[in-house]
C-alpha positions in Angstrom: 3.3 -42.8 -66.9 6.2 -42.8 -69.4 5.2 -42.9 -73.0 6.2 -45.9 -75.2 8.2 -43.7 -77.4 10.2 -42.4 -74.4 10.7 -45.6 -72.9 12.1 -46.7 -76.3 14.6 -44.0 -76.4 15.7 -44.8 -73.0 16.9 -48.1 -74.3 18.4 -47.2 -77.7 19.8 -43.6 -77.0 23.5 -44.4 -76.4 23.9 -48.2 -76.2 27.5 -48.5 -76.7 28.3 -45.8 -74.0 25.7 -47.6 -71.7 27.2 -51.0 -72.1 30.7 -49.8 -71.2 29.6 -47.9 -68.3 27.5 -50.8 -67.1 30.6 -52.9 -67.4 32.5 -50.6 -64.9 29.6 -50.2 -62.5 29.5 -54.1 -62.3 32.7 -54.4 -61.3 32.4 -51.6 -58.7 29.3 -53.3 -57.3 31.2 -56.6 -56.5 33.0 -55.7 -53.5 30.2 -53.4 -52.2 27.7 -56.4 -52.6 30.1 -58.7 -50.7 30.6 -55.9 -47.9 26.9 -55.4 -47.4 26.3 -59.3 -47.1 28.9 -59.3 -44.4 27.1 -56.4 -42.5 23.8 -58.4 -42.7 25.3 -61.5 -41.5 24.8 -63.6 -44.7 26.8 -65.4 -47.3 28.3 -63.1 -49.9 26.4 -64.5 -52.7 23.1 -63.4 -51.0 24.4 -59.6 -51.6 25.5 -60.5 -55.2 22.7 -62.3 -56.3 20.4 -59.3 -54.8 22.6 -56.7 -56.8 22.2 -58.7 -60.0 18.4 -59.1 -59.6 17.7 -55.6 -58.4 19.7 -53.8 -61.2 18.4 -55.9 -64.1 14.6 -55.6 -62.8 14.7 -52.0 -62.1 16.4 -51.1 -65.7 13.2 -52.7 -66.9 10.5 -51.3 -64.6 12.1 -48.5 -62.8 11.3 -44.8 -62.9 14.7 -43.6 -63.4 16.9 -44.4 -66.4 20.7 -44.5 -65.6 20.2 -45.0 -61.8 21.6 -48.1 -60.3 19.8 -50.0 -57.5 21.4 -53.0 -55.7 22.1 -54.3 -52.1 23.1 -51.4 -50.0 24.1 -50.7 -46.4 21.1 -48.6 -45.8 18.9 -51.9 -45.9 21.5 -54.6 -44.7 21.9 -52.9 -41.3 18.3 -53.2 -40.7 18.3 -56.9 -41.3 21.0 -57.7 -38.8 18.8 -58.8 -35.9 16.2 -60.7 -38.0 19.1 -63.0 -39.5 20.8 -63.5 -36.0 17.5 -64.4 -34.2 15.7 -66.2 -37.1 18.0 -67.0 -39.7 18.2 -66.4 -43.7 14.8 -67.8 -44.6 13.1 -65.3 -42.5 15.2 -62.5 -44.2 14.0 -63.7 -47.6 10.4 -63.7 -46.4 10.9 -60.1 -45.1 12.6 -59.0 -48.4 9.6 -60.3 -50.3 7.1 -58.6 -47.9 9.0 -55.2 -48.1 8.7 -55.3 -52.0 4.9 -55.8 -51.8 4.9 -52.9 -49.3 6.7 -50.7 -51.7 4.5 -51.7 -54.6 1.6 -50.5 -52.4 3.3 -47.4 -51.6 3.8 -46.6 -55.4 0.0 -47.5 -56.2 -1.0 -45.1 -53.5 1.5 -42.4 -55.1 3.3 -41.5 -51.9 6.2 -40.4 -54.1 4.9 -37.0 -53.6 6.5 -36.7 -50.2 9.7 -35.6 -51.6 8.2 -32.4 -52.1 9.0 -31.7 -48.5 12.6 -32.4 -48.7 14.4 -29.1 -49.0 17.3 -28.2 -51.0 19.6 -27.9 -48.0 18.6 -31.6 -46.9 19.3 -32.6 -50.3 22.6 -31.1 -50.3 23.5 -32.5 -46.9 22.2 -36.0 -48.0 24.6 -35.7 -51.0 27.7 -34.6 -49.0 27.1 -37.2 -46.4 26.9 -40.0 -49.1 30.2 -38.6 -50.3 31.9 -38.8 -47.1 30.4 -42.3 -46.3 31.7 -43.6 -49.9 35.3 -42.1 -49.0 35.0 -43.5 -45.5 34.1 -47.1 -46.8 37.5 -47.1 -48.7 39.6 -46.3 -45.7 39.6 -50.0 -44.4 41.5 -50.7 -47.8 44.0 -47.9 -46.9 44.7 -48.9 -43.5 48.6 -48.9 -43.0 48.3 -51.9 -40.6 46.8 -53.8 -43.8 48.3 -52.7 -46.7 51.7 -51.7 -47.9 53.1 -48.5 -49.8 52.3 -50.4 -53.1 48.5 -49.9 -52.4 48.9 -46.1 -52.0 51.0 -46.0 -55.2 48.4 -48.0 -56.9 45.6 -45.8 -55.7 47.3 -42.7 -56.8 48.2 -44.1 -60.4 44.4 -45.2 -60.7 43.4 -41.6 -59.9 45.8 -40.3 -62.4 44.4 -42.4 -65.0 40.8 -41.7 -64.1 41.3 -37.9 -64.3 43.9 -37.7 -67.2 43.0 -40.1 -69.8 39.7 -38.6 -70.6 42.1 -35.7 -72.1 43.1 -38.3 -74.7 39.8 -39.7 -75.4 36.3 -40.3 -73.9 35.4 -43.3 -76.1 36.4 -45.6 -73.4 35.5 -44.8 -69.6 38.4 -43.9 -67.7 37.5 -46.1 -64.6 37.4 -49.1 -67.0 40.9 -48.2 -68.2 42.0 -48.0 -64.7 40.7 -51.5 -63.9 42.4 -53.1 -67.0 45.7 -51.3 -66.4 45.9 -52.0 -62.8 45.1 -55.7 -63.1 47.5 -56.2 -66.0 50.1 -54.5 -63.8 49.4 -56.7 -60.8 49.4 -59.8 -62.8 52.4 -58.9 -64.9 54.6 -57.9 -61.9 53.2 -60.2 -59.3 52.5 -57.2 -57.1 51.1 -58.4 -53.7 48.0 -56.4 -52.9 44.6 -57.1 -51.8 42.3 -58.2 -54.5 38.3 -58.7 -54.9 38.8 -62.4 -54.2 40.1 -61.5 -50.8 36.8 -59.9 -49.8 34.9 -63.3 -50.0 34.0 -66.4 -52.2 32.2 -65.5 -55.5 29.0 -67.7 -56.4 29.7 -70.4 -58.8 26.2 -71.1 -59.9 23.2 -69.3 -61.2 20.6 -68.2 -58.6 17.3 -70.4 -58.8 13.8 -69.7 -57.7 12.9 -70.7 -54.4 10.1 -70.0 -51.8 11.4 -68.9 -48.3 11.0 -71.9 -45.9 9.0 -70.2 -43.1 5.7 -71.0 -41.8 2.7 -69.3 -43.3 1.3 -68.2 -39.8 0.4 -65.1 -38.1 3.4 -65.4 -35.9 5.8 -65.4 -39.1 4.0 -62.0 -40.3 4.3 -60.6 -36.8 8.1 -61.4 -36.8 8.9 -60.1 -40.3 6.5 -57.1 -40.6 8.5 -54.7 -38.6 11.7 -55.4 -40.5 9.8 -55.3 -43.8 8.2 -52.0 -42.9 11.6 -50.5 -42.0 13.4 -52.0 -45.2 10.4 -50.5 -47.4 10.4 -47.1 -45.9 14.2 -46.6 -45.8 14.7 -48.2 -49.2 12.3 -46.0 -50.9 13.5 -43.1 -49.0 17.2 -43.6 -50.2 15.8 -44.4 -53.7 13.8 -41.5 -54.2 16.6 -39.2 -52.8 18.9 -40.8 -55.4 16.5 -40.6 -58.1 16.0 -36.7 -57.4 19.8 -36.3 -57.5 19.9 -38.0 -60.8 17.1 -35.9 -62.1 19.0 -32.9 -61.2 22.4 -33.9 -62.6 20.9 -34.9 -66.0 18.2 -32.1 -66.2 15.7 -34.9 -67.0 12.4 -35.8 -65.3 11.4 -39.2 -63.9 8.3 -40.8 -62.5 8.7 -41.3 -58.5 5.8 -43.5 -58.1 6.9 -45.7 -61.0 10.3 -45.9 -59.0 8.4 -46.8 -56.0 6.5 -49.7 -58.0 9.8 -50.8 -59.8 11.8 -51.3 -56.5 9.1 -53.0 -54.7 8.8 -55.6 -57.9 12.6 -55.9 -57.7 12.8 -56.6 -54.0 9.9 -59.1 -54.1 11.4 -61.1 -56.9 14.8 -60.9 -55.5 13.7 -62.4 -52.4 12.5 -65.4 -54.4 16.1 -66.2 -55.6 17.7 -65.9 -52.4 18.7 -62.1 -52.3 18.7 -59.3 -49.7 16.6 -56.4 -50.2 18.2 -53.2 -51.6 17.5 -49.8 -53.2 19.0 -46.9 -55.1 22.5 -46.1 -54.7 24.4 -42.9 -55.5 27.8 -44.0 -56.1 27.5 -46.2 -59.0 24.8 -43.9 -60.9 27.7 -41.1 -60.4 29.8 -43.4 -62.5 27.1 -43.4 -65.1 26.2 -39.6 -64.9 29.9 -38.6 -65.0 30.3 -40.7 -68.0 27.4 -39.2 -69.8 25.6 -42.6 -69.6 21.9 -42.1 -68.7 20.1 -45.0 -70.5 18.4 -48.2 -69.2 21.0 -50.5 -70.8 23.7 -49.3 -68.4 21.7 -50.5 -65.4 20.7 -53.6 -67.2 24.4 -54.4 -68.3 25.6 -53.7 -64.8 23.2 -56.4 -63.5 23.8 -59.1 -66.0 27.6 -58.3 -66.1 27.9 -58.7 -62.4 26.5 -62.1 -62.5 28.6 -63.1 -65.6 31.7 -61.8 -63.6 30.7 -63.6 -60.6 29.7 -67.0 -62.1 31.5 -67.2 -65.3 34.7 -65.3 -64.8 34.9 -65.6 -61.0 38.8 -66.4 -61.2 39.6 -63.5 -63.2 37.3 -61.1 -61.4 38.8 -62.2 -58.2 42.3 -61.0 -59.2 41.2 -57.4 -59.8 43.3 -55.3 -57.4 41.2 -53.5 -54.7 43.4 -50.5 -55.0 41.8 -49.9 -58.7 38.3 -50.0 -57.2 39.1 -47.9 -54.3 40.5 -45.3 -56.9 37.3 -45.3 -58.7 35.1 -44.9 -55.6 37.2 -42.2 -54.3 36.6 -40.4 -57.9 32.8 -41.0 -57.3 33.2 -39.7 -53.7 34.9 -36.4 -54.9 32.3 -36.0 -57.9 29.4 -36.6 -55.6 30.4 -33.9 -53.0 28.9 -30.5 -53.5 31.9 -28.4 -53.2 30.1 -25.2 -53.7 28.1 -25.9 -50.5 31.2 -24.9 -48.4 31.5 -21.6 -50.1 27.7 -21.3 -49.4 28.0 -21.6 -45.8 29.0 -18.1 -45.5 26.5 -16.7 -48.1 23.4 -18.8 -47.5 21.0 -18.2 -44.5 22.2 -19.4 -41.4 19.1 -21.7 -41.2 20.0 -23.3 -44.5 23.4 -24.0 -43.5 22.4 -25.5 -40.2 19.9 -27.9 -41.9 22.5 -29.0 -44.4 25.3 -29.7 -41.7 22.9 -31.2 -39.5 22.1 -33.8 -42.0 25.4 -34.5 -42.9 26.3 -35.1 -39.2 23.3 -37.2 -38.6 23.8 -39.6 -41.7 27.7 -39.8 -41.0 27.2 -40.4 -37.3 24.2 -42.8 -37.5 25.1 -44.4 -41.1 21.5 -44.1 -41.3 19.8 -42.1 -44.1 16.4 -42.1 -42.7 17.6 -40.5 -39.5 19.8 -38.0 -41.3 16.6 -36.8 -43.6 14.2 -36.8 -40.9 16.7 -34.6 -38.7 16.9 -32.2 -41.7 13.4 -32.2 -42.5 12.4 -31.4 -39.1 15.0 -28.7 -38.7 13.7 -27.1 -41.9 10.1 -27.0 -40.7 11.2 -25.6 -37.4 13.1 -22.8 -39.2 10.1 -22.4 -41.7 7.8 -22.1 -39.1 9.8 -19.5 -37.1 10.3 -17.5 -40.3 6.6 -17.3 -41.0 5.8 -16.4 -37.4 8.1 -13.4 -37.7 6.1 -12.1 -40.9 2.9 -11.9 -38.7 1.6 -8.6 -37.1 -1.4 -7.2 -35.7 -2.3 -3.4 -35.7 -4.9 -1.6 -33.7 -6.9 1.5 -34.5 -9.6 3.3 -32.2 -12.4 5.2 -33.8 -12.5 8.9 -33.2 -15.6 8.6 -30.8 -13.6 6.0 -28.7 -16.4 3.3 -29.3 -14.9 1.0 -31.7 -11.5 -0.5 -31.6 -10.5 -2.5 -35.0 -7.7 -5.0 -34.9 -6.1 -5.8 -38.4 -4.5 -9.1 -38.6 -1.8 -9.6 -41.2 0.1 -12.8 -42.1 -0.3 -16.6 -41.1 -2.1 -17.3 -38.0 -1.0 -20.8 -36.9 0.6 -22.6 -33.8 3.7 -20.5 -34.1 2.1 -17.2 -34.4 -0.7 -17.4 -31.8 1.4 -16.1 -28.8 2.0 -12.8 -30.6 -1.8 -13.0 -31.8 -2.8 -13.0 -28.2 -0.4 -10.5 -27.1 -1.6 -7.9 -29.6 -5.0 -7.6 -27.7 -5.6 -5.2 -24.7 -8.5 -7.1 -22.8 -8.5 -4.4 -20.1 -9.7 -1.8 -22.5 -13.4 -2.2 -22.8 -14.9 -0.5 -26.0 -18.4 -1.0 -26.9 -17.4 -2.7 -30.2 -14.4 -4.8 -31.2 -13.7 -5.7 -34.9 -11.2 -8.4 -35.8 -10.3 -7.9 -39.5 -8.6 -10.9 -40.9 -8.8 -10.2 -44.5 -5.2 -9.9 -44.9 -4.5 -13.2 -42.9 -4.9 -16.8 -43.2 -6.1 -19.3 -40.6 -4.4 -22.6 -40.7 -5.0 -24.9 -37.8 -6.8 -25.9 -34.6 -4.4 -23.8 -32.6 -5.1 -20.6 -34.5 -9.0 -21.2 -34.2 -8.6 -21.8 -30.3 -6.8 -18.5 -30.1 -9.5 -16.7 -32.2 -11.9 -18.1 -29.8 -10.2 -17.1 -26.8 -9.9 -13.4 -28.0 -13.5 -13.3 -28.9 -14.8 -14.5 -25.6 -12.4 -12.5 -23.5 -13.7 -9.4 -25.1 -17.4 -10.5 -24.8 -16.8 -11.4 -21.1 -15.9 -7.7 -20.5 -19.1 -6.7 -22.3 -17.8 -5.8 -25.8 -19.7 -6.8 -29.0 -17.0 -8.7 -31.3 -17.3 -9.0 -35.0 -14.8 -10.9 -37.0 -14.6 -9.6 -40.7 -12.4 -10.6 -43.9 -12.3 -14.5 -43.4 -11.2 -16.1 -46.7 -13.0 -19.2 -47.9 -10.5 -21.7 -46.4 -10.3 -19.8 -43.1 -14.0 -19.7 -43.0 -14.4 -23.3 -43.4 -12.0 -24.3 -40.7 -13.4 -21.7 -38.3 -17.1 -22.7 -39.0 -16.1 -26.4 -38.2 -13.9 -25.9 -35.2 -14.9 -22.5 -33.4 -16.9 -22.5 -30.4 -17.3 -18.5 -29.6 -20.8 -18.6 -31.4 -21.9 -21.8 -29.7 -24.4 -21.9 -26.8 -22.5 -21.9 -23.5 -19.3 -20.9 -24.9 -18.8 -18.0 -22.4 -19.7 -20.0 -19.6 -17.0 -22.5 -20.4 -14.5 -19.4 -20.4 -15.5 -18.2 -17.0 -15.6 -21.5 -15.4 -11.9 -22.1 -16.8 
C-alpha cells in the first residue's frame, strides 16, 4: 500500500499544472462520453455522469496518479444487449455488481496477471489504441458531413499544439487550441460541428438512486454475465493503461489498489445513474505529455467535466469539434510507438508477429480483451516452441556394453516430450539403463507420463532402469504423479 507521505505528494507535487491539464482533459472527455453513451444505447447524460464520478473517485482511491478513468467504449459495447433487452435499470445494477467483482479481484491480489503480458503485447496494445483513437476522429473528417473549413481548423489546431510550446509551456497547448478555435468560430461565425451537435448535455447534478430491479435470483442470473465481462475487460484495460503510464513516467504504482479503486468507482457510479468505465490511454496521454502526473489532474478532470456540462453547458456546447479532433490526433501520434516499426526488421520474428497480431485483433474487433488474449496466447506458443528447441538428450554406452546412460538437458514439458521419447532406442536391450536428469527440470503431467513410458518400455525389454539427478521440484512432481514404480504398472503398459 502507498505511504501517507507519498500519497500527500501525489496531491501537492504540481497543483497548478495538474489543474490546467485536468481542464483540458475534461473538455476532451465530453464528446467521448457522449459517444460511448450512444454506443451503449442510453442517454448522453449517463456517460457524462459516469465519467465525472469515475474520474473523481479513482483520483482519490485509485492506484495510478495521473491516470484518467471514465466511461469507455470497451465497457459500453458489452452493455448493448442488456440495455436493449432489459433497460437502463438493469444496466445500473450490472454496473454496481461489476464494481463489487472488481473490488473482490483487488482484495484477492489478481493484479499479478499483468506479469504474463509480454512487451510485444504491450506495444501492440499501445499501437492499436493509437489507431483506434485516430479512427474515432474520422467521422468528424468525413467529406460528406464537413466542409474544407473543418480541415483548415484541424490543421490550425495541430499547428498550435506543436508550435505553442516553443513559446511557453506554462499553459498546455491543447487548452490554447480550444480557446483560440472557439473564439475564432464565435467571432467569425464559422459553421462547423460543435460539441452541442453530439447530444444534449445534462442540466442537473446527479442524484443518488437505487437501481429499480427486483432483488431476485432471476435478476442476478440476468446481470451477472454482463457484470463479469465488464469487470474483467475493464480491469484488463485499466491495468494495461496503468502499466503504460508507469513506463512513461518511470514511476511505480499499485495494481491491486487500482483494482479496488476501479471497483469502488464503478459501484458508486451505478448509484448515480452512470455506466461502468475503466482506465483510458488517450486522456492520460494529455497528462503525461504535459508533464502532469498528480492526482489533482484526474480529480479536476472529473469535477470540471460536471461543471462544464451542468453550469456552462451553453458555452461548452459551442466548442468546435475540429479543436477536439486536433487534440485527439495529437494524442494518437504521441501514443503510437513509432520505434516499433523500425524494430520489425531487428526484433525476433516471433516478437513482431505477436505485436502485429495484437494490433490486428484489437483494431478488427475493437475489443481489448480479444486482442490481448491473442497476443498472450501467441507469446506462450512461441515461448514454448523456443524452450523446446533448447532441449536435448545425449546417450553414452559403457565400455563393456552393459550400461546405457541417457543425459537429459533442458526443460521437459509438453512441448519437448516428443523429442524426449525419440531420443531413446527401445530396441537396444542393455542390462542397465540410467536416465540422468540432473541438468533438466520436469514441469508437468505430460513430462511425467513420458518419463513413465520410457522407464516401462525399457523394463518390458528386461533392462534395469534407474533415474538419477532429480532436483527437489522435479522429484516432488514425479513422486506424486509417476506410476512406473507402482504395482502393476508394467502390466498396464503391456495391456495398452
